[in-house]
C-alpha positions in Angstrom: 22.7 17.7 -1.2 25.5 16.4 -3.3 27.5 18.9 -5.2 27.5 19.0 -9.2 30.1 16.9 -10.5 32.9 19.0 -11.8 33.9 16.8 -14.8 31.0 16.8 -17.0 29.8 13.8 -18.6 28.9 14.9 -22.3 26.7 11.5 -23.0 23.2 12.2 -24.6 20.7 13.3 -21.9 18.7 10.0 -22.7 21.6 7.7 -22.1 22.2 10.0 -18.8 18.9 9.4 -17.6 18.9 5.9 -18.6 21.8 4.9 -16.8 20.8 6.7 -13.6 17.2 5.3 -13.7 19.2 1.9 -14.1 21.3 2.8 -11.0 18.4 4.0 -9.0 15.9 1.0 -9.4 18.5 -1.4 -8.6 19.4 0.5 -5.3 15.6 -0.1 -4.2 14.0 3.3 -5.9 10.5 2.4 -7.2 10.4 5.4 -10.0 12.8 7.9 -11.1 12.2 11.1 -13.1 14.4 13.9 -14.4 12.4 17.4 -14.1 12.8 20.9 -14.2 13.6 22.1 -10.5 10.8 23.4 -8.6 10.8 24.5 -5.1 8.3 22.3 -3.8 10.6 19.5 -4.3 13.1 20.6 -1.6 12.7 20.0 1.8 12.8 23.1 4.3 16.2 24.4 5.3 17.8 23.1 1.9 18.2 25.6 -1.6 18.9 24.3 -5.2 20.1 26.3 -7.6 20.4 24.0 -10.5 17.8 24.1 -13.2 17.2 20.4 -13.5 16.7 17.8 -10.5 16.3 14.0 -10.1 13.3 12.8 -8.5 13.3 9.4 -6.5 10.1 8.1 -5.5 10.2 5.4 -2.8 7.0 3.3 -2.0 6.1 3.1 1.5 5.4 0.0 3.3 2.4 1.2 5.3 2.0 -2.2 7.1 5.6 -1.7 8.5 5.0 2.0 9.3 1.7 1.1 11.4 3.8 -1.5 13.1 6.9 1.0 13.8 4.3 3.7 15.0 2.3 1.3 17.3 5.5 0.2 18.7 6.8 3.8 19.5 3.2 4.7 21.0 3.8 1.4 23.4 7.3 2.7 24.4 5.7 6.1 25.3 3.1 4.7 27.2 5.2 2.4 29.0 7.4 5.3 30.1 4.7 7.5 31.1 3.4 4.3 33.5 6.8 4.1 34.9 7.0 8.0 35.4 3.5 7.9 37.0 4.5 5.0 39.2 7.9 6.7 40.4 6.0 10.1 40.9 3.0 8.2 42.8 5.6 6.5 45.4 
């Protein structure tokens, strides 16, 4: 988590939100929102004490995720076969 900046920008909230959204979308975020902090937004082991948060949405590429999972399963199975072969010797 990034700390809150010591130097506060006094621009209107709408202008700050538009600038942050533009920056995030130009860096691969699919959607951006500013919301009141809800503990459900925070990963386990982290804590946010600020009243407002920015939420970035990133779309998943499910076809790519399936490829990664398949490759990982193939690696695990290959290692298991190698171990079985070594143990059988």
